[in-house]
FITORDREN-715518 format. One line per field, with one value per residue (C-alpha): residue in three letters; x, y, z. Coordinates in steps of 0.001 Angstrom, whole numbers. Last residue first. Example, Ala and Ser with C-alpha at 12.3 -4.5 7.8 and 13.67 -1.06 7.14 Angstrom:
2
zadren [SER/ALA]
xx [13670/12300]
yy [-1060/-4500]
zz [7140/7800]
END
This chain:
426
zadren [UNK/UNK/UNK/UNK/UNK/UNK/UNK/UNK/UNK/UNK/UNK/UNK/UNK/UNK/UNK/UNK/UNK/UNK/UNK/UNK/UNK/UNK/UNK/UNK/UNK/UNK/UNK/UNK/UNK/UNK/UNK/UNK/UNK/UNK/UNK/UNK/UNK/UNK/UNK/UNK/UNK/UNK/UNK/UNK/UNK/UNK/UNK/UNK/UNK/UNK/UNK/UNK/UNK/UNK/UNK/UNK/UNK/UNK/UNK/UNK/UNK/UNK/UNK/UNK/UNK/UNK/UNK/UNK/UNK/UNK/UNK/UNK/UNK/UNK/UNK/UNK/UNK/UNK/UNK/UNK/UNK/UNK/UNK/UNK/UNK/UNK/UNK/UNK/UNK/UNK/UNK/UNK/UNK/UNK/UNK/UNK/UNK/UNK/UNK/UNK/UNK/UNK/UNK/UNK/UNK/UNK/UNK/UNK/UNK/UNK/UNK/UNK/UNK/UNK/UNK/UNK/UNK/UNK/UNK/UNK/UNK/UNK/UNK/UNK/UNK/UNK/UNK/UNK/UNK/UNK/UNK/UNK/UNK/UNK/UNK/UNK/UNK/UNK/UNK/UNK/UNK/UNK/UNK/UNK/UNK/UNK/UNK/UNK/UNK/UNK/UNK/UNK/UNK/UNK/UNK/UNK/UNK/UNK/UNK/UNK/UNK/UNK/UNK/UNK/UNK/UNK/UNK/UNK/UNK/UNK/UNK/UNK/UNK/UNK/UNK/UNK/UNK/UNK/UNK/UNK/UNK/UNK/UNK/UNK/UNK/UNK/UNK/UNK/UNK/UNK/UNK/UNK/UNK/UNK/UNK/UNK/UNK/UNK/UNK/UNK/UNK/UNK/UNK/UNK/UNK/UNK/UNK/UNK/UNK/UNK/UNK/UNK/UNK/UNK/UNK/UNK/UNK/UNK/UNK/UNK/UNK/UNK/UNK/UNK/UNK/UNK/UNK/UNK/UNK/UNK/UNK/UNK/UNK/UNK/UNK/UNK/UNK/UNK/UNK/UNK/UNK/UNK/UNK/UNK/UNK/UNK/UNK/UNK/UNK/UNK/UNK/UNK/UNK/UNK/UNK/UNK/UNK/UNK/UNK/UNK/UNK/UNK/UNK/UNK/UNK/UNK/UNK/UNK/UNK/UNK/UNK/UNK/UNK/UNK/UNK/UNK/UNK/UNK/UNK/UNK/UNK/UNK/UNK/UNK/UNK/UNK/UNK/UNK/UNK/UNK/UNK/UNK/UNK/UNK/UNK/UNK/UNK/UNK/UNK/UNK/UNK/UNK/UNK/UNK/UNK/UNK/UNK/UNK/UNK/UNK/UNK/UNK/UNK/UNK/UNK/UNK/UNK/UNK/UNK/UNK/UNK/UNK/UNK/UNK/UNK/UNK/UNK/UNK/UNK/UNK/UNK/UNK/UNK/UNK/UNK/UNK/UNK/UNK/UNK/UNK/UNK/UNK/UNK/UNK/UNK/UNK/UNK/UNK/UNK/UNK/UNK/UNK/UNK/UNK/UNK/UNK/UNK/UNK/UNK/UNK/UNK/UNK/UNK/UNK/UNK/UNK/UNK/UNK/UNK/UNK/UNK/UNK/UNK/UNK/UNK/UNK/UNK/UNK/UNK/UNK/UNK/UNK/UNK/UNK/UNK/UNK/UNK/UNK/UNK/UNK/UNK/UNK/UNK/UNK/UNK/UNK/UNK/UNK/UNK/UNK/UNK/UNK/UNK/UNK/UNK/UNK/UNK/UNK/UNK/UNK/UNK/UNK/UNK/UNK/UNK/UNK/UNK/UNK/UNK/UNK/UNK/UNK/UNK/UNK/UNK/UNK]
xx [-3155/-2678/-3539/-6955/-8155/-11950/-14499/-12729/-14996/-12109/-10540/-11740/-15336/-14747/-13718/-17199/-18035/-15137/-12767/-12982/-9579/-8393/-6378/-8638/-10282/-11371/-9996/-12289/-11604/-7878/-7110/-9336/-7933/-4297/-4917/-6485/-3345/-1343/-3813/-3816/-7225/-8678/-6183/-6842/-5857/-7202/-6014/-7646/-7121/-5157/-6783/-6300/-6835/-10178/-13013/-16378/-15507/-12565/-9229/-7716/-4375/-1666/1627/3268/4035/936/-1250/128/-1167/-4302/-6752/-4827/-8039/-7128/-8407/-6353/-7165/-6309/-5683/-5889/-8810/-8024/-8117/-4760/-5945/-9450/-8290/-11080/-10453/-9633/-10721/-8693/-10222/-7891/-8201/-5890/-3278/218/2238/-63/-2356/-1799/-1346/-4231/-6694/-7435/-11099/-12028/-13828/-14563/-14444/-16028/-15083/-17926/-15739/-18404/-18499/-14723/-14967/-17866/-15755/-12998/-15526/-17308/-14093/-13713/-17216/-16683/-13431/-15073/-17773/-14990/-13353/-16401/-15868/-12111/-12817/-11464/-8559/-8921/-6531/-7562/-4851/-4798/-1923/710/3508/7268/9175/6538/4581/1423/2382/3744/6209/8214/5033/6970/10493/12132/9488/11618/12383/9815/11968/8878/8195/4784/3711/958/-2795/-3982/-7211/-8143/-11023/-10971/-13556/-13292/-12901/-15456/-13109/-10493/-7094/-3927/-818/2523/1956/-1059/165/1812/-1095/-791/2977/2972/-435/720/2420/5982/7296/10834/13032/14940/17572/19890/23049/21816/18468/16489/14169/12192/11523/14797/13692/10647/11052/12550/10697/7653/5449/3358/5292/8668/8475/7728/10661/12926/12275/9877/9920/6933/5849/2079/-717/-3831/-7461/-10137/-12501/-16286/-16913/-18854/-17054/-13602/-13117/-14981/-12845/-9669/-10567/-11620/-8494/-6242/-8055/-7889/-4157/-3670/-5723/-3782/-487/-2127/-3344/147/2890/3396/7029/7496/9727/10113/13597/16002/15931/15931/16687/14303/11508/12468/11955/8755/6948/3199/1386/2494/1925/-1113/-2974/-2357/-3099/-108/943/-2571/-2777/-4774/-8347/-8883/-11590/-15376/-14992/-17408/-17217/-16788/-20068/-20275/-19865/-18572/-18872/-17001/-14578/-12637/-8827/-7281/-5454/-3848/-1785/-1873/-5302/-7284/-10270/-10324/-13406/-11434/-9248/-5687/-3026/-536/2956/5923/9244/8758/7936/11302/13073/11204/12017/15694/15646/14054/16759/19507/17914/17552/21218/22314/20284/21882/25389/24538/23133/26377/28395/26113/26577/30348/30306/27928/30342/33132/30898/30057/33736/34476/31624/33729/31522/31139/27431/26405/28747/27239/23688/24566/26181/23089/20826/23006/22795/18984/18909/21408/19342/16234/18258/19503/15973/14736/17626/17069/13376/14176/16739/14261/11501/13794/15071/11497/10569/13490/12539/8858/9784/11875/9142/6719/8461/8587/8497/5188/2600/-14/-2172/903/1589/-1999/-1824/1355/-210/-3204/-951/1033/-2032/-881/2585/1912/-1399/263/2853/89/1187/2997]
yy [24281/24042/20314/20928/19814/20000/20775/23169/24092/24989/21570/20038/21000/19344/15979/14428/15492/13563/15946/15707/15241/17008/15298/16359/12904/13191/11362/10582/6845/7057/10154/9106/5562/6689/9354/6674/4605/7503/8427/5043/4344/3337/554/-2188/-3474/-5839/-6843/-9424/-8935/-11378/-12404/-11131/-13816/-14229/-11813/-11594/-8120/-9607/-7711/-7037/-7959/-6586/-8462/-7147/-10601/-12170/-9273/-9642/-13205/-12783/-12464/-10993/-9904/-8264/-5559/-4989/-1864/-500/-3737/-3374/-4223/-4384/-2533/-890/2582/1619/1069/-543/-572/-3770/-4387/-7213/-9176/-10935/-13746/-15062/-12447/-12086/-13240/-11873/-14162/-15365/-19113/-19394/-17716/-13997/-13083/-10691/-7361/-5588/-1929/809/4358/6694/8581/7953/4322/4092/5370/2999/2/790/1224/-1969/-3949/-2447/-3510/-7051/-7289/-5838/-8508/-11085/-9490/-9702/-12823/-12179/-8667/-6121/-3742/-2038/-228/1670/3314/6421/6090/8406/7133/6644/3843/3893/1048/2235/5877/5750/3599/726/-1207/-4469/-4761/-5384/-6181/-8433/-5711/-2937/-801/513/3840/5057/8664/8956/9278/7536/5864/4183/2030/509/-2233/-2670/-206/-2088/-5101/-3039/-2840/-4490/-2931/-4279/-2872/-543/1996/-924/-1282/2442/2365/-563/-168/3284/1531/811/2879/4204/2064/3249/1776/4524/4935/2408/4157/1273/1316/-1904/-4657/-6433/-6684/-8747/-11880/-10399/-8171/-6863/-8957/-6336/-6473/-6999/-3596/-2004/-3792/-2616/1057/3354/6066/8032/8829/8647/11071/9309/9962/8220/6183/6406/5486/8612/11550/10063/7797/10176/13144/11060/9889/13329/14902/12356/12716/16505/16379/14223/16667/19622/18107/17502/21112/22468/19971/16408/15252/11496/8724/5172/5779/8037/10728/14309/13581/10617/12777/15435/12940/11556/14882/14424/17638/18212/14684/14394/17009/15144/11602/9314/8903/7753/5064/6098/5338/4597/7001/7126/5623/3246/3617/551/-347/-13/-2529/-6061/-9027/-11717/-12816/-15980/-15807/-18863/-16944/-14807/-17807/-21455/-22040/-23054/-20764/-18922/-19743/-22049/-19090/-19184/-19872/-17029/-17212/-18890/-17018/-15493/-18951/-20259/-17363/-18144/-21861/-21018/-18713/-21438/-23875/-21475/-20939/-24688/-25185/-22432/-24075/-27428/-25983/-24313/-27620/-29355/-26783/-27205/-30996/-30649/-28354/-30687/-33586/-31548/-30739/-34454/-35389/-32617/-33514/-34921/-35294/-32764/-33575/-30082/-30390/-33730/-32361/-29333/-31568/-33815/-30807/-29773/-33348/-33233/-29815/-30931/-34042/-31890/-29583/-32581/-33876/-30397/-29967/-33389/-32682/-29271/-30765/-33405/-30802/-28486/-31288/-32376/-28753/-28414/-31613/-30639/-27208/-28633/-31165/-28290/-27677/-24283/-24558/-22705/-23534/-21680/-24798/-26791/-24317/-24588/-28399/-28437/-26019/-28290/-31383/-29791/-30003/-30156/-28619/-26270/-25157/-24638/-22318/-20043/-18657/-15376]
zz [-22820/-26597/-26812/-25216/-21782/-21597/-18897/-16517/-13589/-11284/-11759/-8470/-9334/-12732/-11320/-11030/-14575/-16103/-17959/-21746/-23361/-26510/-29241/-32122/-32210/-28588/-25556/-22610/-22293/-22995/-20918/-18010/-17890/-18059/-15428/-13223/-13727/-12336/-9577/-7858/-6250/-3717/-3724/-1200/2211/4840/8289/10572/14292/16424/19688/23254/25913/27616/28131/26425/25154/23276/23549/20120/18601/16320/16705/13488/12051/13601/12412/8898/8520/10698/7757/4778/3062/-215/-2546/-5690/-7675/-11132/-13002/-16774/-19085/-22785/-26084/-25343/-26300/-25140/-21534/-19484/-15736/-13826/-10241/-8756/-5891/-3497/-963/1769/878/2254/-769/-3469/-5406/-8978/-8426/-5977/-8335/-8247/-8280/-11084/-11274/-14558/-15406/-17494/-16397/-15491/-12973/-10345/-11469/-11068/-7475/-6821/-7869/-5359/-2557/-3638/-3158/309/1302/11/1981/5076/4967/4808/7842/10098/12215/12470/13822/11391/10849/7471/5134/1987/-108/-2289/-4704/-6126/-8357/-8376/-10123/-12868/-14458/-16213/-16736/-20267/-22132/-20654/-19923/-19488/-20941/-17592/-14994/-12791/-10276/-10508/-8183/-6450/-4733/-3638/-3120/-572/-175/2959/4033/7292/8477/11962/12391/15258/18132/20268/20288/22113/20469/21771/20264/19030/15554/15536/12980/11175/8764/7939/7389/4938/3284/2170/-757/-1923/1021/759/3014/6044/8363/7193/5101/2539/1855/386/-2624/-2561/-5102/-4283/-641/-1554/590/3777/4051/2213/4517/6323/9591/7887/6218/9595/11224/8380/9038/7205/4551/3279/6825/7328/6390/7628/6672/8705/6556/6602/2964/1985/3617/4199/1191/-1108/-54/-401/-3898/-5109/-3621/-5353/-8670/-8506/-7745/-10845/-12901/-11498/-12596/-15961/-16133/-15738/-16456/-15225/-15016/-15508/-14214/-15524/-16973/-15133/-12458/-13725/-17373/-17450/-16060/-18580/-21393/-19889/-20001/-19632/-20487/-24063/-25320/-23062/-25084/-28342/-27168/-27818/-24155/-23253/-25922/-28963/-29942/-33642/-34790/-34558/-31078/-29369/-25596/-23428/-21720/-17960/-15159/-15312/-12933/-11011/-13708/-12975/-12722/-14445/-17171/-14471/-13301/-12196/-10718/-7654/-7136/-3781/-1679/654/1646/387/3049/3403/1978/3741/3840/7298/8684/7496/9216/12427/12189/11614/14652/16757/15586/16665/20072/20575/19645/22061/24840/23939/24230/27541/28833/27876/29819/32841/32771/32560/35606/37476/36886/38455/41444/41837/41957/44455/46841/49743/52836/55651/56086/55019/52048/51109/51257/49100/46500/46503/45912/43009/41700/41695/40032/37401/36619/36111/33899/31930/31303/30332/27922/26358/25800/24340/21969/20776/20294/18353/16148/15392/14598/12208/10383/10262/8916/6098/5347/4790/1475/-244/-4047/-4228/-6880/-4799/-4715/-3651/-867/339/167/2282/4777/5304/5428/8247/10499/14130/13969/11075/12557/15939/14379/13070/9727/9238]
END
């Protein structure tokens, strides 16, 4: 949520940000509502002052034994009008609040202005894509994966965009999750969290999933619960409504959870394989930072995602998202894209974002400065570190052999009981 004072004092800043994002939201709507609110408030205060003066006059007349009936009747009408204006002010405030909830974050000045993914500049690349002596296959076409990844039974149990992993592939996904969590906690200094996998509407609102993205969520109609689309939601809201101490910052958390997404609007995209599932596992990074240090945290978090891919020896590139391709709550986002030889392209495997105080205002997460003064909003950051499903895709495609076997990355072998190769007959 944006700072109300910024909108009131510098609406042109917000208007430019919305234009850069190619948003259809108009600041004029807010300015009209805010003008109505101010006018109603001014009238209410004037009438309340008049009511106080007339109440005092009624009391004086009664003490003097004078007739105050006419003035009392006028006071009644005045009070009724004040109640109507108070209700109008309350209604306008609610409309302003709902408008604010629909407005995306302001891009940082360092974010390139652009229309879509074609305008995202590349930051750097790491690793050289492997040269194959055969035509590399997509992950669901590799021999060993054909027996280990069962999309037909996933569809039978639930529907399309679900998968059942068998045997060694189930273990491989578990190995990836444990490797990611161990690295996050032992090398990157994060505290592991195991949050609820379903949350209430207030929690979804705090990170910006509601009200704008309700169609992307899985809701439990009989309850005030939603299945989490990412661990960012519960972990960021851990400190909702709290005031942290400045000495506590930065707070670095990680969580490995299932994630549930309806994939609304993605009909026809990645219908085969593990790329775009309704249910998947992801290790998330969440940071709470001092406003003066949040950009350092963003760079640190980006490097954490990159290091994980380097340990797996998977080629990747990192891009900066332009204004037209950024997420709703982000002020700046890096996407880390892993090389997929079966598709002959790079695909996003991690998004690392600094939301500055956007989420903190919605969830009311503040810190108390050591220097004293009023509590200030923290800056929140989040990033994938990493999703296991897309990691499986990258491992299978990059480590596939001509005979349909898959070499296990060296860093994962201790998690696989020393197993080095997955063969089609396993």
